[in-house]
Each structure stands twice: as C-alpha cells, then as structure tokens.
DSSP file (Angstrom, degrees, kcal/mol; ACC not computed):
  #  RESIDUE AA STRUCTURE BP1 BP2  ACC     N-H-->O    O-->H-N    N-H-->O    O-->H-N    TCO  KAPPA ALPHA  PHI   PSI    X-CA   Y-CA   Z-CA
    1    1 A X              0   0    0      0, 0.0     2,-0.1     0, 0.0     0, 0.0   0.000 360.0 360.0 360.0 136.9    0.0    0.0    0.0
    2    2 A X        -     0   0    0      1,-0.1     2,-0.2     0, 0.0     0, 0.0  -0.379 360.0-108.0 -75.9 148.4    1.4    3.4   -0.9
    3    3 A X        -     0   0    0     -2,-0.1     2,-0.2     1,-0.1    -1,-0.1  -0.550  33.8-124.4 -77.5 138.9    2.2    5.9    1.7
    4    4 A X        -     0   0    0     -2,-0.2     2,-0.1     1,-0.1    -1,-0.1  -0.560  19.1-122.3 -83.9 145.4   -0.2    8.9    2.0
    5    5 A X     >  -     0   0    0     -2,-0.2     4,-2.5     1,-0.1     5,-0.2  -0.407  30.4-105.6 -77.1 163.3    1.1   12.4    1.8
    6    6 A X  H  > S+     0   0    0      1,-0.2     4,-2.3     2,-0.2     5,-0.2   0.866 122.6  52.1 -57.9 -35.8    0.4   14.8    4.6
    7    7 A X  H  > S+     0   0    0      2,-0.2     4,-2.5     1,-0.2    -1,-0.2   0.889 109.4  49.3 -68.6 -37.4   -2.3   16.5    2.6
    8    8 A X  H  > S+     0   0    0      2,-0.2     4,-2.5     1,-0.2    -2,-0.2   0.890 110.9  50.2 -67.8 -38.2   -4.0   13.2    1.9
    9    9 A X  H  X S+     0   0    0     -4,-2.5     4,-2.2     2,-0.2    -2,-0.2   0.927 112.7  46.3 -62.6 -44.4   -3.9   12.3    5.5
   10   10 A X  H  X S+     0   0    0     -4,-2.3     4,-2.2    -5,-0.2    -2,-0.2   0.917 111.9  50.7 -63.7 -43.7   -5.4   15.6    6.5
   11   11 A X  H  X S+     0   0    0     -4,-2.5     4,-0.6     1,-0.2    -2,-0.2   0.887 111.8  48.8 -62.5 -39.8   -8.1   15.3    3.8
   12   12 A X  H  < S+     0   0    0     -4,-2.5     4,-0.4     1,-0.2     3,-0.3   0.860 110.3  51.5 -65.5 -36.8   -8.9   11.8    5.0
   13   13 A X  H  < S+     0   0    0     -4,-2.2     3,-0.4     1,-0.2    -2,-0.2   0.904 117.1  37.2 -67.3 -40.9   -9.1   13.0    8.6
   14   14 A X  H  < S+     0   0    0     -4,-2.2     3,-0.4     1,-0.2     4,-0.4   0.377  89.2  97.0 -93.1   3.7  -11.5   15.8    7.8
   15   15 A X  S >< S+     0   0    0     -4,-0.6     3,-0.8    -3,-0.3    -1,-0.2   0.883  85.3  47.9 -61.9 -38.1  -13.5   14.0    5.1
   16   16 A X  T 3  S+     0   0    0     -4,-0.4    -1,-0.2    -3,-0.4    -2,-0.1   0.776 113.3  48.8 -71.0 -25.8  -16.3   13.0    7.6
   17   17 A X  T 3  S+     0   0    0     -3,-0.4    -1,-0.2    -4,-0.2    -2,-0.2   0.326  79.8 125.0 -98.9   8.7  -16.5   16.6    8.9
   18   18 A X    <   -     0   0    0     -3,-0.8     3,-0.1    -4,-0.4    -3,-0.0  -0.437  65.4-114.8 -69.7 137.4  -16.7   18.3    5.5
   19   19 A X        -     0   0    0     -2,-0.1    -1,-0.1     1,-0.1    -2,-0.0  -0.355  40.4 -90.2 -69.6 153.4  -19.7   20.6    5.2
   20   20 A X        -     0   0    0      1,-0.1     3,-0.1     2,-0.1    -1,-0.1  -0.261  30.9-119.8 -61.9 151.5  -22.3   19.6    2.6
   21   21 A X  S    S+     0   0    0      1,-0.2     2,-0.4    -3,-0.1    -1,-0.1   0.824 102.7  26.7 -61.8 -31.3  -21.8   21.1   -0.8
   22   22 A X  S    S-     0   0    0      4,-0.0     2,-0.7     5,-0.0    -1,-0.2  -0.988  70.8-155.2-138.1 125.1  -25.2   22.8   -0.5
   23   23 A X     >  -     0   0    0     -2,-0.4     4,-2.4     1,-0.2     5,-0.2  -0.870   4.3-166.3 -99.8 107.6  -26.8   23.8    2.7
   24   24 A X  H  > S+     0   0    0     -2,-0.7     4,-2.4     1,-0.2    -1,-0.2   0.849  86.9  53.9 -64.0 -33.6  -30.6   24.0    2.2
   25   25 A X  H  > S+     0   0    0      2,-0.2     4,-2.3     1,-0.2    -1,-0.2   0.934 111.7  44.7 -66.3 -45.7  -31.3   25.9    5.5
   26   26 A X  H  > S+     0   0    0      1,-0.2     4,-2.5     2,-0.2     5,-0.2   0.923 113.4  50.8 -62.3 -45.4  -28.8   28.6    4.6
   27   27 A X  H  X S+     0   0    0     -4,-2.4     4,-2.5     1,-0.2    -2,-0.2   0.909 110.2  49.4 -59.1 -43.9  -30.1   28.8    1.0
   28   28 A X  H  X S+     0   0    0     -4,-2.4     4,-2.1     1,-0.2    -1,-0.2   0.900 111.4  49.2 -65.0 -41.2  -33.7   29.2    2.4
   29   29 A X  H  X S+     0   0    0     -4,-2.3     4,-2.1     2,-0.2    -1,-0.2   0.901 112.0  47.9 -67.0 -37.9  -32.7   32.0    4.7
   30   30 A X  H  X S+     0   0    0     -4,-2.5     4,-2.5     2,-0.2    -2,-0.2   0.922 112.2  48.9 -67.2 -42.1  -30.8   33.9    2.0
   31   31 A X  H  X S+     0   0    0     -4,-2.5     4,-2.4    -5,-0.2    -1,-0.2   0.885 110.8  51.9 -65.0 -35.4  -33.8   33.6   -0.4
   32   32 A X  H  X S+     0   0    0     -4,-2.1     4,-2.6     2,-0.2    -1,-0.2   0.920 109.7  48.4 -64.7 -44.0  -36.1   34.8    2.4
   33   33 A X  H  X S+     0   0    0     -4,-2.1     4,-2.5     2,-0.2    -2,-0.2   0.899 112.3  49.2 -63.5 -41.4  -33.9   37.8    3.0
   34   34 A X  H  X S+     0   0    0     -4,-2.5     4,-2.2     2,-0.2    -2,-0.2   0.923 111.7  48.5 -63.9 -43.7  -33.8   38.6   -0.7
   35   35 A X  H  X S+     0   0    0     -4,-2.4     4,-2.5     2,-0.2    -2,-0.2   0.918 111.3  49.7 -61.5 -44.3  -37.5   38.3   -1.0
   36   36 A X  H  X S+     0   0    0     -4,-2.6     4,-2.4     1,-0.2    -2,-0.2   0.914 111.1  50.0 -64.1 -41.6  -38.1   40.5    2.0
   37   37 A X  H  X S+     0   0    0     -4,-2.5     4,-1.9     1,-0.2    -1,-0.2   0.881 111.3  48.6 -63.3 -37.5  -35.7   43.1    0.6
   38   38 A X  H  X S+     0   0    0     -4,-2.2     4,-2.2     2,-0.2    -2,-0.2   0.900 110.4  51.4 -67.4 -41.3  -37.5   43.0   -2.7
   39   39 A X  H  X S+     0   0    0     -4,-2.5     4,-2.3     1,-0.2    -2,-0.2   0.914 110.7  47.6 -61.1 -44.0  -40.9   43.4   -1.0
   40   40 A X  H  X S+     0   0    0     -4,-2.4     4,-2.7     1,-0.2    -1,-0.2   0.883 109.9  54.0 -65.9 -36.6  -39.7   46.4    1.0
   41   41 A X  H  X S+     0   0    0     -4,-1.9     4,-1.9     1,-0.2    -1,-0.2   0.901 108.7  48.5 -64.6 -39.0  -38.3   47.9   -2.3
   42   42 A X  H  X S+     0   0    0     -4,-2.2     4,-1.9     2,-0.2    -2,-0.2   0.898 111.7  49.2 -66.5 -39.7  -41.8   47.5   -4.0
   43   43 A X  H  X S+     0   0    0     -4,-2.3     4,-1.8     1,-0.2    -2,-0.2   0.927 111.4  50.2 -65.4 -40.8  -43.5   49.1   -1.0
   44   44 A X  H  X S+     0   0    0     -4,-2.7     4,-0.6     1,-0.2    -2,-0.2   0.849 111.1  48.9 -65.6 -32.2  -41.0   52.0   -1.1
   45   45 A X  H  < S+     0   0    0     -4,-1.9     4,-0.4     1,-0.2    -1,-0.2   0.807 113.9  45.8 -76.4 -29.0  -41.6   52.4   -4.8
   46   46 A X  H  X S+     0   0    0     -4,-1.9     4,-2.4     1,-0.2     5,-0.2   0.708  93.6  79.5 -83.0 -22.1  -45.4   52.4   -4.4
   47   47 A X  H  X S+     0   0    0     -4,-1.8     4,-2.2     1,-0.2     5,-0.2   0.899  91.7  48.8 -58.8 -45.7  -45.5   54.8   -1.5
   48   48 A X  H  X S+     0   0    0     -4,-0.6     4,-2.3     1,-0.2    -1,-0.2   0.882 111.1  51.0 -61.5 -36.2  -45.0   58.1   -3.5
   49   49 A X  H  > S+     0   0    0     -4,-0.4     4,-2.5     2,-0.2    -1,-0.2   0.894 109.3  50.5 -69.0 -38.5  -47.7   57.0   -5.9
   50   50 A X  H  X S+     0   0    0     -4,-2.4     4,-2.2     2,-0.2    -2,-0.2   0.902 110.0  50.9 -64.3 -39.6  -50.1   56.3   -3.0
   51   51 A X  H  X S+     0   0    0     -4,-2.2     4,-2.4     2,-0.2    -2,-0.2   0.902 110.9  48.4 -64.3 -41.1  -49.3   59.8   -1.5
   52   52 A X  H  X S+     0   0    0     -4,-2.3     4,-2.4     1,-0.2    -2,-0.2   0.917 111.1  49.8 -65.2 -41.8  -50.0   61.4   -4.9
   53   53 A X  H  X S+     0   0    0     -4,-2.5     4,-2.5     1,-0.2    -2,-0.2   0.898 111.4  49.5 -64.1 -38.5  -53.3   59.5   -5.2
   54   54 A X  H  X S+     0   0    0     -4,-2.2     4,-2.4     2,-0.2    -2,-0.2   0.903 111.6  47.7 -66.1 -42.2  -54.3   60.6   -1.7
   55   55 A X  H  X S+     0   0    0     -4,-2.4     4,-2.4     2,-0.2    -2,-0.2   0.884 112.6  49.8 -62.8 -39.0  -53.5   64.2   -2.4
   56   56 A X  H  X S+     0   0    0     -4,-2.4     4,-2.2     2,-0.2    -2,-0.2   0.913 111.1  48.6 -67.5 -42.4  -55.4   64.0   -5.7
   57   57 A X  H  X S+     0   0    0     -4,-2.5     4,-0.7     1,-0.2    -2,-0.2   0.911 112.4  49.2 -64.1 -39.8  -58.4   62.5   -3.9
   58   58 A X  H  < S+     0   0    0     -4,-2.4     3,-0.4     1,-0.2     4,-0.4   0.894 111.3  48.9 -66.3 -38.0  -58.3   65.2   -1.3
   59   59 A X  H  < S+     0   0    0     -4,-2.4     3,-0.4     1,-0.2     4,-0.2   0.860 115.7  43.4 -68.5 -35.8  -58.1   67.9   -3.9
   60   60 A X  H  X S+     0   0    0     -4,-2.2     4,-3.0     1,-0.2     3,-0.4   0.463  86.3  96.6 -88.8  -2.7  -61.1   66.5   -5.8
   61   61 A X  H  X S+     0   0    0     -4,-0.7     4,-2.1    -3,-0.4    -1,-0.2   0.885  81.0  52.0 -59.1 -40.9  -63.2   65.8   -2.8
   62   62 A X  H  4 S+     0   0    0     -4,-0.4     4,-0.4    -3,-0.4    -1,-0.2   0.869 116.8  40.4 -64.3 -31.1  -65.2   69.1   -3.0
   63   63 A X  H  4 S+     0   0    0     -3,-0.4     4,-0.4    -4,-0.2    -2,-0.2   0.928 127.6  29.8 -79.3 -48.3  -66.0   68.4   -6.6
   64   64 A X  H  X S+     0   0    0     -4,-3.0     4,-2.4     1,-0.2     5,-0.3   0.568  96.3  91.0 -92.6  -9.8  -66.7   64.7   -6.4
   65   65 A X  H  X S+     0   0    0     -4,-2.1     4,-2.2    -5,-0.4     5,-0.2   0.907  87.4  44.1 -56.0 -51.4  -68.0   64.4   -2.8
   66   66 A X  H  > S+     0   0    0     -4,-0.4     4,-2.1     1,-0.2    -1,-0.2   0.926 115.8  47.2 -64.8 -41.1  -71.7   64.9   -3.4
   67   67 A X  H  > S+     0   0    0     -4,-0.4     4,-2.1     1,-0.2    -1,-0.2   0.866 111.6  51.3 -68.4 -32.5  -71.8   62.5   -6.4
   68   68 A X  H  X S+     0   0    0     -4,-2.4     4,-2.8     2,-0.2    -1,-0.2   0.872 108.9  51.6 -67.5 -38.7  -69.8   59.9   -4.6
   69   69 A X  H  X S+     0   0    0     -4,-2.2     4,-2.1    -5,-0.3    -2,-0.2   0.920 110.9  46.9 -63.0 -42.0  -72.2   60.1   -1.6
   70   70 A X  H  X S+     0   0    0     -4,-2.1     4,-1.8     2,-0.2    -2,-0.2   0.904 112.5  50.1 -64.3 -41.9  -75.2   59.6   -3.9
   71   71 A X  H  X S+     0   0    0     -4,-2.1     4,-1.2     1,-0.2    -2,-0.2   0.907 109.6  51.9 -63.7 -42.4  -73.5   56.7   -5.7
   72   72 A X  H  < S+     0   0    0     -4,-2.8     3,-0.3     1,-0.2     4,-0.3   0.898 108.5  50.6 -62.3 -40.0  -72.7   55.1   -2.3
   73   73 A X  H >< S+     0   0    0     -4,-2.1     3,-0.7     1,-0.2     4,-0.3   0.876 111.2  48.4 -63.8 -36.4  -76.3   55.4   -1.2
   74   74 A X  H 3< S+     0   0    0     -4,-1.8     4,-0.4     1,-0.2    -1,-0.2   0.679 110.0  52.4 -78.4 -16.6  -77.5   53.8   -4.4
   75   75 A X  T 3X S+     0   0    0     -4,-1.2     4,-1.9    -3,-0.3    -1,-0.2   0.341  80.1  93.2-101.1   8.8  -75.0   50.9   -4.2
   76   76 A X  H <> S+     0   0    0     -3,-0.7     4,-2.0    -4,-0.3    -1,-0.1   0.932  88.6  44.3 -67.4 -44.6  -75.8   49.7   -0.6
   77   77 A X  H  > S+     0   0    0     -4,-0.3     4,-2.3     2,-0.2     5,-0.2   0.946 114.2  47.5 -67.4 -48.7  -78.3   47.1   -1.7
   78   78 A X  H  > S+     0   0    0     -4,-0.4     4,-2.4     1,-0.2    -1,-0.2   0.877 112.5  51.1 -61.6 -34.5  -76.3   45.6   -4.6
   79   79 A X  H  X S+     0   0    0     -4,-1.9     4,-2.5     2,-0.2    -1,-0.2   0.903 109.7  50.0 -66.3 -40.0  -73.2   45.4   -2.3
   80   80 A X  H  X S+     0   0    0     -4,-2.0     4,-2.4     2,-0.2    -2,-0.2   0.897 111.1  49.1 -63.6 -40.3  -75.2   43.6    0.4
   81   81 A X  H  X S+     0   0    0     -4,-2.3     4,-2.4     2,-0.2    -2,-0.2   0.918 112.9  46.6 -64.7 -44.2  -76.5   41.1   -2.2
   82   82 A X  H  X S+     0   0    0     -4,-2.4     4,-2.1     2,-0.2    -2,-0.2   0.883 112.5  50.4 -67.8 -37.4  -73.0   40.5   -3.6
   83   83 A X  H  X S+     0   0    0     -4,-2.5     4,-2.1     2,-0.2    -2,-0.2   0.925 111.4  48.0 -65.4 -44.5  -71.6   40.1    0.0
   84   84 A X  H  X S+     0   0    0     -4,-2.4     4,-2.5     1,-0.2    -2,-0.2   0.908 111.8  50.0 -61.5 -42.4  -74.3   37.6    0.9
   85   85 A X  H  X S+     0   0    0     -4,-2.4     4,-2.2     1,-0.2    -1,-0.2   0.884 109.5  51.1 -64.7 -37.4  -73.7   35.6   -2.3
   86   86 A X  H  X S+     0   0    0     -4,-2.1     4,-2.2     2,-0.2    -1,-0.2   0.880 110.5  49.5 -67.4 -36.7  -70.0   35.5   -1.6
   87   87 A X  H  X S+     0   0    0     -4,-2.1     4,-2.4     2,-0.2    -2,-0.2   0.932 111.9  47.7 -64.3 -46.5  -70.6   34.2    1.9
   88   88 A X  H  X S+     0   0    0     -4,-2.5     4,-2.1     1,-0.2    -2,-0.2   0.880 112.5  49.6 -62.4 -39.1  -73.0   31.5    0.6
   89   89 A X  H  X S+     0   0    0     -4,-2.2     4,-2.4     2,-0.2    -1,-0.2   0.918 111.3  48.4 -67.2 -42.6  -70.5   30.5   -2.1
   90   90 A X  H  X S+     0   0    0     -4,-2.2     4,-2.2     1,-0.2    -2,-0.2   0.906 113.0  48.0 -65.1 -41.0  -67.6   30.3    0.4
   91   91 A X  H  X S+     0   0    0     -4,-2.4     4,-2.2     1,-0.2    -1,-0.2   0.869 112.6  48.8 -69.3 -35.7  -69.7   28.2    2.9
   92   92 A X  H  X S+     0   0    0     -4,-2.1     4,-2.3     2,-0.2    -2,-0.2   0.896 110.9  49.4 -71.8 -37.9  -70.9   25.9    0.1
   93   93 A X  H  X S+     0   0    0     -4,-2.4     4,-2.1     2,-0.2    -2,-0.2   0.909 111.7  49.2 -63.8 -42.0  -67.4   25.4   -1.2
   94   94 A X  H  X S+     0   0    0     -4,-2.2     4,-2.4     1,-0.2    -2,-0.2   0.917 112.5  48.6 -61.5 -43.0  -66.1   24.6    2.4
   95   95 A X  H  X S+     0   0    0     -4,-2.2     4,-2.1     1,-0.2    -2,-0.2   0.889 109.6  51.0 -65.5 -38.9  -69.0   22.1    2.8
   96   96 A X  H  X S+     0   0    0     -4,-2.3     4,-1.4     2,-0.2    -1,-0.2   0.871 110.9  49.9 -68.1 -34.4  -68.3   20.4   -0.5
   97   97 A X  H  X S+     0   0    0     -4,-2.1     4,-0.8     2,-0.2    -2,-0.2   0.927 110.5  49.7 -66.6 -44.4  -64.6   20.0    0.5
   98   98 A X  H >< S+     0   0    0     -4,-2.4     3,-0.6     1,-0.2    -2,-0.2   0.890 112.2  47.0 -61.6 -40.1  -65.5   18.6    3.8
   99   99 A X  H 3< S+     0   0    0     -4,-2.1    -1,-0.2     1,-0.2    -2,-0.2   0.761 104.6  61.6 -73.3 -25.0  -67.9   16.1    2.2
  100  100 A X  H 3<        0   0    0     -4,-1.4    -1,-0.2     1,-0.2    -2,-0.2   0.675 360.0 360.0 -75.0 -17.1  -65.3   15.1   -0.4
  101  101 A X    <<        0   0    0     -4,-0.8    -1,-0.2    -3,-0.6    -2,-0.1   0.483 360.0 360.0 -71.9 360.0  -62.9   13.9    2.3
C-alpha cells in the first residue's frame, strides 16, 4: 500500500467533517432575506404614488364628494346582495370540500 502524503492524511481525517456542498437551510434563509428586501423595495416604490393619489383625492373631494355620496347610497343594496352571495358561495365550497374527504 502506498504511503499517503500529509495533505491526503489531512483530507482523509476531515472527510467526515466536511460541510455539505449545498446547505438548504442557509439557502432558504438567504432567499427569504432577498424576497423581504424586494418586497420592501416595492412598497417603497409604491409609497410616493399612494401619496400622490391621496393628495389628488383630497383635492377633488369638494367636486366629487356629493356625487360619490349619492353613488354610495345607491350601491348599498347591490353590495349587500353580492356580499351575501360571496358568503354563501364560500360556505358551500367549504362544505363540499369537507364532504369530499
């Protein structure tokens, strides 16, 4: 049997302790940090537009206020009907899932 060099002996000694080539926990944490940074960047990019929209709505409130109030009064019944329908649909879908099990 051939004699091992000091580097080969050291490599054989540490072979069992070598870290994995890819650490899934570390990768998941890095991806989560990147996703969080991107989300905050999107919020930061949208914030000025939300401020402009708020200022525009505030400036147009005296002009559009009365017509929006009339529109809101006329949409109460259709909104209630749509809300009730959505609740019934959600309950029926949940019931169908429960029965399918």
